[in-house]
C-alpha positions, 0 to 999 in steps of 0.5 A, a space after each residue: 500499500 503506497 503511503 499517503 500524507 498523515 494530514 492531507 491524506 494526498 499522494 507525499 509529492 509536490 509538483 515543481 511548475 517551470 516557466 518555458 521559453 517564450 517561443 516554447 510558451 506560445 506554441 505548447 503553453 505557459 508551464 510545465 509540471 514535474 513531481 518530486 518527493 515530498 515525504 517526511 517519515 517520522 519515527 512513529 512511522 507516520 508520513 507527512 508533506 514537509 509543509 504540512 508537518 509544519 502546519 500540524 506540529 505543535 508538540 513533541 508528539 505526532 500530529 497523527 497518532 500522539 506517538 512521543 517523538 524526541 529521542 537523546 543523542 549520543 551527546 546528550 542532546 534532544 533531537 526529534 529525527 526522521 527520513 525526509 525524501 524530497 527534491 535534495 535526495 534521501 536523507 536518514 535520520 536527519 534532527 529536525 528539532 530546530 526546524 520545528 522549535 523555530 516554526 513553532 515558535 513563529 506561529 506564535 510571533 509571526 512578526 519575527 519573521 522578517 527579523 530571523 530571516 535577516 540574522 540568518 542571512 548575517 549568520 551566512 555573510 550574505 551581504 547582497 541578502 542583507 542590503 536587499 532586506 534593508 532596502 526593502 524595510 526601508 521602503 516600506 510604510 512607517 506604519 508596517 513597522 508595528 505588527 501584531 502577535 496572534 494574541 494581538 499585541 502590537 510589537 515594533 520590528 527592528 531588523 537590525 536590533 533583533 536578538 534571537 530568542 532561540 540562539 542564545 539571544 545573539 544579535 546581528 553584530 553577533 552572527 557577522 562575528 561568528 560568521 567572519 564577515 568583516 563587511 557585514 560587520 562594517 555594514 552593521 556598524 554604519 547603520 546601527 551602532 554611533 562609532 565615530 564615522 572616522 574609522 570607517 574605511 573610504 570603500 564603505 562610504 563610498 558602496 553604502 552611497 551607491 546603495 543609498 543607504 546610510 546612517 539614520 538618527 540614532 536617538 533613542 536606539 540602542 546601540 548594536 554594539 552594546 548588545 549581548 548575548 544570553 552568556 553576557 558576551 559582545 561581539 567583540 569577545 566572540 571575535 577575541 575568541 575566534 582571531 583571524 579576520 578580526 585580528 587587531 579588532 579587539 580594543 579599537 571601540 568597533 565591536 564594544 562599547 
C-alpha cells in the first residue's frame, strides 16, 4: 500500500512548475510540471508532506498518532529524527527539531519572521541579501513597522537590533562576527551604532552611497555594539576568541562599547 500524508491524505509528492521560454510558451502553453518526492517519515511510521508537518506540529508528539518523537543523542542533546525524501534526495536520521522549534515559535510570534530571516543572512555572511532586506525595509510604510502577534499584542520590528531568543540571544553583529564577515560587520556598524565615522574605511561609505543607505539618527536607539548574548558576551568577545580576520579589531571600540 502506498503511503499518503497523514494530514491531508494526498500522495507524498509535490509539483514543481517551471516557466518555459517565451517561444515555447506560445507554442506549447505557459508552464510544465515536474513531480518530485515530498515525504517526511517520523519515527512512529507516519508520513507527512513537509509543509503539512510544519502546519500541524505544535508539541513533541506526532500530530497524527500522538506518539512521543523526542529521543536523546549520544551527546545528551534532545533530537527529533526523521527520514526525509525530497528534491534534494534521501536523508535518514535527520534531526529536524531545530526547524520545528523555530516554526512553532514563529506561529506565536509571526512578526519576527522577517527579523529571523535577516539574522540568518548575517550568519551566512550574505551581504547582498542583507542589503536587499534593508532596502526593502526602508521602502515600507512607517505604519508597517508595527505588527501584531496572534494575541493581538503590538510589537515593533527592528531587524538591525533583533536578538535571537532561540539562538543564545545573539544579535546580527554577533552573527556577522561568527561568520567571519567584516563586510557585514561594517555595514551593521554604519547603520546601527554610534561608532565614530572616521573609523570606517572609505570603501564602506562609497558602497553605502551607491546603494542609497546611510546612518539615520540614532537617538533613543540601542547601539548594536552594546548588545550582549545570553552568556553576557559582546561581539568583541566572540571576535577575540575567534581571532583570524578579527585580529586587530578588539580594543578599538569597533565591536564593543
